[in-house]
C-alpha positions as CSV (number, residue, x, y, z in Angstrom):
1,X,33.9,7.6,7.3
2,X,32.8,8.7,3.8
3,X,35.4,6.6,2.1
4,X,34.7,3.5,4.2
5,X,30.9,3.9,3.4
6,X,31.6,4.4,-0.3
7,X,33.9,1.4,-0.5
8,X,31.5,-0.8,1.3
9,X,28.6,0.2,-1.0
10,X,30.8,-0.3,-4.1
11,X,31.9,-3.7,-2.9
12,X,28.4,-4.9,-2.4
13,X,27.4,-3.6,-5.8
14,X,30.4,-5.3,-7.4
15,X,29.3,-8.6,-5.8
16,X,25.9,-8.0,-7.3
17,X,27.3,-7.5,-10.7
18,X,29.1,-10.8,-10.8
19,X,26.6,-12.9,-8.8
20,X,23.3,-12.0,-10.5
21,X,22.1,-12.5,-14.1
22,X,21.1,-8.9,-14.4
23,X,24.5,-7.0,-14.9
24,X,23.0,-4.2,-16.9
25,X,20.6,-3.2,-14.1
26,X,23.3,-3.7,-11.5
27,X,25.6,-1.3,-13.2
28,X,22.8,1.2,-13.4
29,X,22.6,0.8,-9.7
30,X,26.3,1.3,-9.3
31,X,26.2,4.5,-11.4
32,X,23.3,6.1,-9.7
33,X,24.3,5.1,-6.2
34,X,27.8,6.6,-6.9
35,X,26.2,9.7,-8.3
36,X,24.1,10.4,-5.2
37,X,26.8,9.3,-2.8
38,X,29.1,12.0,-4.2
39,X,26.3,14.6,-4.2
40,X,25.8,13.8,-0.5
41,X,29.6,14.2,0.1
42,X,29.8,17.4,-1.9
43,X,26.8,18.9,0.0
44,X,28.2,17.8,3.4
45,X,31.5,19.5,2.6
46,X,29.8,22.6,1.4
47,X,31.1,22.3,-2.2
48,X,27.8,22.5,-4.0
49,X,27.0,25.8,-2.3
50,X,30.2,27.3,-3.8
51,X,28.9,26.8,-7.3
52,X,25.2,27.9,-6.8
53,X,23.5,31.1,-5.9
54,X,21.9,31.5,-2.6
55,X,18.5,31.6,-4.4
56,X,18.9,28.3,-6.2
57,X,20.8,26.4,-3.5
58,X,18.8,23.8,-1.5
59,X,20.5,21.6,1.0
60,X,20.1,17.9,0.0
61,X,18.4,15.9,2.7
62,X,18.6,12.2,3.0
63,X,14.9,11.8,1.9
64,X,15.6,14.0,-1.2
65,X,18.6,12.0,-2.2
66,X,16.8,8.7,-1.8
67,X,13.8,10.0,-3.8
68,X,16.0,11.2,-6.6
69,X,17.9,7.9,-6.7
70,X,14.6,6.0,-6.9
71,X,13.5,8.2,-9.8
72,X,16.7,7.5,-11.7
73,X,16.5,3.8,-11.0
74,X,13.1,3.6,-12.7
75,X,9.6,2.1,-12.3
76,X,10.2,-0.6,-9.7
77,X,11.9,1.8,-7.3
78,X,9.4,4.5,-8.1
79,X,6.7,2.0,-7.1
80,X,8.5,1.4,-3.8
81,X,8.6,5.2,-3.4
82,X,4.9,5.5,-4.0
83,X,4.2,2.9,-1.3
84,X,6.2,5.2,1.1
85,X,4.3,8.3,-0.1
86,X,0.9,6.6,0.6
87,X,1.9,5.1,3.9
88,X,1.9,8.1,6.2
89,X,1.6,5.9,9.3
90,X,4.3,3.5,8.3
91,X,7.3,5.7,7.4
92,X,8.8,8.8,8.9
93,X,7.0,12.0,7.9
94,X,10.0,13.6,6.0
95,X,10.2,10.6,3.7
96,X,6.4,10.5,3.2
97,X,6.4,14.2,2.3
98,X,9.4,13.9,-0.1
99,X,8.0,10.8,-1.9
100,X,4.7,12.6,-2.5
101,X,6.6,14.1,-5.4
102,X,6.9,10.8,-7.2
103,X,3.1,10.4,-7.3
104,X,2.8,13.3,-9.7
105,X,6.1,13.0,-11.6
106,X,5.9,9.6,-13.2
107,X,6.7,10.2,-16.9
108,X,4.0,9.0,-19.2
109,X,5.0,6.7,-22.1
110,X,4.0,7.6,-25.7
111,X,0.5,7.1,-27.0
112,X,1.9,5.2,-29.9
113,X,3.0,2.5,-27.3
114,X,-0.5,2.5,-25.9
115,X,-2.1,1.8,-29.3
116,X,0.5,-0.8,-30.1
117,X,-0.2,-2.6,-26.8
118,X,-3.9,-2.5,-27.4
119,X,-3.5,-3.9,-30.9
120,X,-1.1,-6.7,-29.7
121,X,-3.2,-7.6,-26.6
122,X,-6.8,-7.2,-27.9
123,X,-6.3,-7.6,-31.6
124,X,-6.9,-4.8,-34.1
125,X,-10.6,-5.5,-34.5
126,X,-11.4,-5.5,-30.8
127,X,-9.1,-2.5,-30.1
128,X,-11.0,-0.5,-32.7
129,X,-14.2,-0.9,-30.6
130,X,-12.6,1.4,-28.0
131,X,-13.4,4.9,-29.4
132,X,-12.5,8.4,-28.4
133,X,-9.4,7.2,-26.6
134,X,-7.9,10.4,-25.1
135,X,-4.2,10.5,-26.1
136,X,-3.4,12.4,-22.9
137,X,-3.3,10.0,-19.9
138,X,-5.8,10.6,-17.1
139,X,-3.1,9.2,-14.8
140,X,0.4,7.8,-15.2
141,X,1.9,5.4,-12.6
142,X,5.0,3.4,-12.3
143,X,3.6,0.2,-13.9
144,X,0.8,1.5,-16.1
145,X,-1.1,4.5,-17.2
146,X,-4.8,5.2,-17.6
147,X,-6.7,6.7,-20.6
148,X,-10.4,7.7,-20.8
149,X,-12.3,6.2,-23.7
150,X,-15.8,5.0,-24.7
151,X,-17.2,1.7,-25.9
152,X,-19.0,1.8,-29.3
153,X,-22.4,2.1,-27.5
154,X,-21.1,5.3,-25.8
155,X,-20.4,3.8,-22.3
156,X,-17.6,5.8,-20.7
157,X,-14.7,3.7,-19.6
158,X,-11.1,3.9,-18.6
159,X,-8.3,1.8,-20.1
160,X,-5.4,0.7,-17.9
161,X,-2.4,-0.1,-20.1
162,X,0.9,-1.6,-18.8
163,X,4.2,0.0,-19.5
164,X,6.2,-1.7,-22.3
165,X,8.9,-4.0,-20.9
166,X,8.0,-3.4,-17.3
167,X,7.7,-7.1,-16.4
168,X,11.3,-8.1,-17.2
169,X,12.7,-4.9,-15.6
170,X,10.7,-5.3,-12.4
171,X,11.8,-8.9,-12.0
172,X,15.4,-8.0,-12.5
173,X,15.1,-5.1,-10.0
174,X,13.5,-7.4,-7.4
175,X,16.6,-9.7,-7.6
176,X,18.7,-6.8,-6.8
177,X,16.5,-5.7,-3.9
178,X,16.5,-9.2,-2.4
179,X,20.2,-9.5,-2.6
180,X,20.7,-6.1,-0.8
181,X,18.1,-7.1,1.8
182,X,19.9,-10.4,2.5
183,X,23.2,-8.5,3.0
184,X,21.5,-6.0,5.3
185,X,20.2,-8.9,7.4
186,X,23.7,-10.3,7.8
187,X,25.4,-7.0,8.7
188,X,22.8,-5.1,10.8
189,X,21.9,-6.5,14.2
190,X,18.2,-5.5,14.3
191,X,17.5,-6.0,10.6
192,X,16.6,-9.6,10.9
193,X,13.7,-8.7,13.2
194,X,12.4,-6.3,10.5
195,X,12.7,-9.3,8.1
196,X,13.9,-7.2,5.0
197,X,14.1,-10.4,2.9
198,X,10.5,-11.2,3.8
199,X,9.4,-7.7,3.0
200,X,11.0,-7.8,-0.4
201,X,9.5,-11.3,-1.1
202,X,6.1,-9.9,-0.1
203,X,6.7,-6.9,-2.4
204,X,7.7,-9.2,-5.2
205,X,4.6,-11.3,-4.9
206,X,2.4,-8.2,-4.7
207,X,4.1,-6.7,-7.7
208,X,3.7,-10.0,-9.7
209,X,-0.1,-9.8,-9.0
210,X,-0.2,-6.1,-9.9
211,X,1.5,-6.9,-13.2
212,X,-1.3,-9.3,-14.3
213,X,-4.4,-7.2,-14.9
214,X,-6.6,-10.3,-15.2
215,X,-6.1,-10.8,-11.4
216,X,-7.1,-7.2,-10.7
217,X,-10.2,-7.7,-12.8
218,X,-11.0,-10.8,-10.8
219,X,-10.5,-8.8,-7.6
220,X,-12.9,-6.1,-8.8
221,X,-15.5,-8.6,-9.7
222,X,-15.0,-10.4,-6.4
223,X,-15.5,-7.2,-4.4
224,X,-18.7,-6.3,-6.2
225,X,-20.0,-9.9,-5.7
226,X,-19.3,-9.6,-1.9
227,X,-21.0,-6.2,-1.7
228,X,-24.1,-7.7,-3.4
229,X,-24.0,-10.7,-1.0
230,X,-23.7,-8.3,2.0
231,X,-26.5,-6.1,0.7
232,X,-24.3,-3.0,0.3
233,X,-26.1,-1.5,-2.8
234,X,-24.2,1.8,-2.5
235,X,-20.6,0.5,-2.2
236,X,-18.8,-0.7,-5.3
237,X,-15.7,-1.0,-7.4
238,X,-15.5,-0.3,-11.1
239,X,-17.1,-3.0,-13.2
240,X,-14.5,-4.6,-15.5
241,X,-15.4,-5.3,-19.1
242,X,-14.3,-8.9,-19.5
243,X,-14.0,-8.9,-23.3
244,X,-11.3,-6.3,-23.0
245,X,-9.1,-7.8,-20.4
246,X,-5.7,-9.3,-20.8
247,X,-2.5,-9.5,-18.7
248,X,-1.5,-6.0,-19.9
249,X,-4.9,-4.3,-20.6
250,X,-7.8,-3.7,-18.3
251,X,-10.9,-1.8,-19.5
252,X,-13.4,-0.9,-16.7
253,X,-16.2,1.5,-15.7
254,X,-15.2,5.1,-15.2
255,X,-16.0,6.7,-11.8
256,X,-16.9,10.4,-11.3
257,X,-16.7,11.9,-7.8
258,X,-14.3,13.3,-5.1
259,X,-11.3,11.6,-3.5
260,X,-12.1,11.1,0.2
261,X,-9.3,13.6,1.2
262,X,-11.0,16.5,-0.6
263,X,-12.4,17.5,2.8
264,X,-13.4,21.2,1.9
265,X,-15.2,20.1,-1.3
266,X,-17.0,17.3,0.5
267,X,-18.3,19.8,3.1
268,X,-19.1,22.4,0.5
269,X,-21.3,19.9,-1.4
270,X,-23.1,19.0,1.8
271,X,-22.1,15.3,1.6
272,X,-22.4,13.3,4.8
273,X,-18.8,12.4,4.8
274,X,-19.0,10.8,8.3
275,X,-21.9,8.5,7.4
276,X,-20.2,7.5,4.2
277,X,-16.9,6.6,6.0
278,X,-18.7,4.6,8.7
279,X,-20.5,2.7,5.9
280,X,-17.3,2.2,3.9
281,X,-15.3,1.0,6.9
282,X,-18.1,-1.4,8.0
283,X,-18.2,-2.9,4.5
284,X,-14.4,-3.2,4.4
285,X,-14.4,-4.9,7.8
286,X,-17.1,-7.4,6.8
287,X,-14.9,-8.4,3.9
288,X,-12.2,-9.2,6.4
289,X,-14.3,-11.3,8.9
290,X,-16.7,-13.0,6.5
291,X,-14.5,-13.6,3.4
292,X,-10.8,-13.1,4.4
293,X,-10.5,-10.9,1.3
294,X,-10.2,-7.1,1.5
295,X,-8.8,-4.0,-0.2
296,X,-5.1,-3.8,0.9
297,X,-4.3,-0.2,0.0
298,X,-7.2,2.3,0.9
299,X,-5.1,5.4,0.5
300,X,-7.1,8.5,-0.5
301,X,-6.5,8.0,-4.2
302,X,-8.3,4.6,-4.0
303,X,-11.4,5.7,-2.1
304,X,-14.1,8.0,-3.7
305,X,-17.4,9.6,-2.8
306,X,-19.1,9.3,-6.1
307,X,-21.4,11.9,-7.8
308,X,-24.3,9.4,-7.4
309,X,-23.7,9.3,-3.7
310,X,-22.2,5.8,-3.8
311,X,-18.9,4.9,-2.2
312,X,-16.2,3.8,-4.8
313,X,-13.2,1.6,-4.0
314,X,-10.6,1.7,-6.8
315,X,-7.4,-0.1,-7.7
316,X,-7.5,-3.7,-6.6
317,X,-4.0,-4.5,-7.5
318,X,-3.2,-5.0,-3.8
319,X,-5.6,-7.1,-1.8
320,X,-5.2,-9.0,1.5
321,X,-6.3,-12.6,2.0
322,X,-6.6,-14.6,5.2
323,X,-7.4,-18.2,5.8
324,X,-9.9,-19.0,8.6
325,X,-7.3,-19.5,11.3
326,X,-5.6,-16.2,10.5
327,X,-9.0,-14.5,10.4
328,X,-9.6,-15.6,14.0
329,X,-6.3,-14.1,15.2
330,X,-6.8,-10.9,13.1
331,X,-10.3,-10.3,14.5
332,X,-9.0,-11.0,18.1
333,X,-6.3,-8.5,17.4
334,X,-8.8,-5.9,16.3
335,X,-11.0,-6.4,19.3
336,X,-8.1,-6.1,21.7
337,X,-6.9,-3.0,19.8
338,X,-10.3,-1.3,19.9
339,X,-11.0,-2.2,23.5
340,X,-7.5,-1.1,24.7
341,X,-6.8,-4.6,26.1
342,X,-3.1,-4.4,25.6
343,X,-2.4,-7.6,27.6
344,X,-4.6,-9.6,25.1
345,X,-3.0,-7.6,22.3
346,X,0.4,-8.8,23.4
347,X,-0.7,-12.4,23.7
348,X,-2.1,-12.4,20.2
349,X,1.1,-10.9,18.7
350,X,3.3,-13.3,20.5
351,X,1.0,-16.2,19.5
352,X,1.3,-15.4,15.8
353,X,4.9,-14.2,15.8
354,X,6.4,-16.7,18.2
355,X,7.8,-15.9,21.7
356,X,11.4,-14.8,21.7
357,X,13.7,-16.0,24.4
358,X,13.8,-13.9,27.6
359,X,10.8,-11.8,26.7
360,X,9.7,-9.5,29.5
361,X,6.0,-9.7,28.7
362,X,4.9,-7.2,31.2
363,X,7.3,-4.6,29.8
364,X,6.2,-5.5,26.2
365,X,2.5,-4.9,27.2
366,X,3.4,-1.6,28.8
367,X,5.1,-0.4,25.7
368,X,2.2,-1.6,23.5
369,X,-0.2,0.5,25.6
370,X,2.0,3.6,25.2
371,X,2.1,3.0,21.4
372,X,-1.5,2.2,20.7
373,X,-3.4,4.3,23.3
374,X,-3.1,7.7,21.5
375,X,-5.3,6.4,18.7
376,X,-8.1,5.7,21.2
377,X,-7.8,8.9,23.2
378,X,-6.5,11.8,21.1
379,X,-8.0,14.0,18.5
380,X,-7.1,14.1,14.8
381,X,-4.8,17.2,15.5
382,X,-3.1,15.4,18.4
383,X,-2.4,12.0,16.8
384,X,1.1,11.7,15.2
385,X,0.0,9.3,12.4
386,X,3.5,9.4,10.8
387,X,5.1,7.8,13.8
388,X,2.5,5.2,14.7
389,X,3.5,2.2,12.6
390,X,7.2,3.0,13.0
391,X,6.4,3.1,16.7
392,X,4.9,-0.4,16.6
393,X,8.1,-1.6,14.8
394,X,10.4,0.0,17.3
395,X,8.4,-1.5,20.2
396,X,8.6,-5.0,18.5
397,X,12.3,-4.6,17.8
398,X,13.1,-3.5,21.4
399,X,11.6,-6.7,22.7
400,X,13.0,-8.9,19.9
401,X,9.4,-9.7,18.6
402,X,8.7,-10.1,14.9
403,X,5.6,-8.0,14.3
404,X,3.3,-10.1,12.0
405,X,2.8,-8.6,8.5
406,X,-0.9,-9.4,8.7
407,X,-1.3,-7.0,11.6
408,X,0.7,-4.3,10.0
409,X,-1.4,-4.5,6.8
410,X,-4.7,-4.4,8.8
411,X,-3.5,-1.6,11.1
412,X,-2.3,0.5,8.1
413,X,-5.8,0.4,6.5
414,X,-7.5,1.3,9.8
415,X,-5.1,4.3,10.1
416,X,-6.3,5.5,6.7
417,X,-9.9,5.3,7.7
418,X,-9.3,6.9,11.1
419,X,-7.4,9.8,9.4
420,X,-10.3,10.5,7.0
421,X,-12.9,10.1,9.6
422,X,-11.3,12.5,12.1
423,X,-10.7,15.1,9.4
424,X,-14.4,15.0,8.2
425,X,-15.9,14.5,11.7
426,X,-13.5,15.6,14.5
427,X,-15.5,13.8,17.2
428,X,-15.5,10.5,15.3
429,X,-13.0,7.8,16.4
430,X,-13.2,4.7,14.3
431,X,-11.7,2.6,17.1
432,X,-14.3,3.7,19.8
433,X,-17.4,4.8,17.9
434,X,-20.4,2.7,19.2
435,X,-21.8,2.2,15.7
436,X,-18.6,0.6,14.5
437,X,-17.5,-1.2,17.6
438,X,-21.0,-2.8,18.2
439,X,-21.2,-3.7,14.5
440,X,-17.7,-5.1,14.5
441,X,-18.6,-7.4,17.5
442,X,-21.8,-8.5,15.9
443,X,-20.0,-9.3,12.6
444,X,-17.3,-11.3,14.4
445,X,-19.8,-13.3,16.4
446,X,-21.9,-14.1,13.3
447,X,-18.8,-15.0,11.3
448,X,-17.6,-17.4,14.0
449,X,-21.0,-19.0,14.3
450,X,-21.1,-19.5,10.6
451,X,-17.6,-21.0,10.6
452,X,-18.5,-23.4,13.5
453,X,-21.6,-24.5,11.7
454,X,-19.5,-25.7,8.8
455,X,-17.2,-27.8,11.0
456,X,-18.1,-31.5,11.2
457,X,-19.7,-32.6,14.4
458,X,-17.4,-34.3,16.8
459,X,-17.6,-38.1,16.8
460,X,-19.0,-39.8,19.9
461,X,-18.1,-43.2,21.2
């Protein structure tokens, strides 16, 4: 079995090497895949244990091997690993826990490269206006790293600088991923329903947006404009400094405060964590229903309770956008979800995904109820967040239904909010709390009335 698996993997990689215009990256893939395949074989046969002491030997699990493989493959694969690490409701818990390690282990690039990028992108004169730039990065991620600095007038800022050469490497890696996803769709029966090629295409589009910091700056400004229009004076994103923004450099306001998952510190400071989360979720939801624009990755690192008692949303590299027709379906989905109307939930999913042949709709609805109901009825300690989105995917696959990506993205963000809320206020349920549900209904009704008012009046004869 080992030999068949190895030969099959090697054959696919050889096809990659001769069919794609990125042979250097493909051969890196061949080398690292071979390396970890043989590590897996050696561990399975007990060979590694023979050459290691009992104190240093650790059995290699599949999540460990995949995490190490991603680290060797570089930034694009690390980015994919970071998505796994921050998606506790979407991937199995052992993978989420293992990939937490890549959040802190991304190697920083030299400060000389940072200075060179600033000079090339901003020009030497404008780059010199950024003073007290800390050579030690505040954070280092797969596609960029962040340094603290000040403007000449003393305003504290952070500078986000793109990794040198990351664009060409990412695009080459995405070609590899897409080819592998296409082969998976051909050879694995249920893979087509999971739509791996579509997932990679979405990831490619998202990555392309993230690699252009001008787009993130526009998203930051858009969010702040929306908060001002909605009257949310205490909810904001960092203000971008437009004169210091290029595709590879983003200078923006520096936030001070606590990550939303610092539960003990939040309680110790006497911060009304429950009230802040209710306000933050209401504002996020209003972005969805009124504007079809929302933060698409509200993991704990991107949501802060600021020292001035405001709520801060960070990192707008990933945003969701819906047109008006999609907004109608998404809001219907959220209403059905929150009210436990699983029949309506099934109708909406099938309407958006398309009805497969021979669908047993009643059985599909029953399975949806078993999957979704724990979020409405169980406490924080009882909910298995790590299995929720995989559970949705299993239910969809069982009934040959393609779960719409829009619903997965929305549900993922709601899971984040529910996790934070239940940790800070065990009696709070974001799906059933009257303040949120009533507000959600009012917002949806108002948004639809506004949309109807914009439509031309029907002609009469």
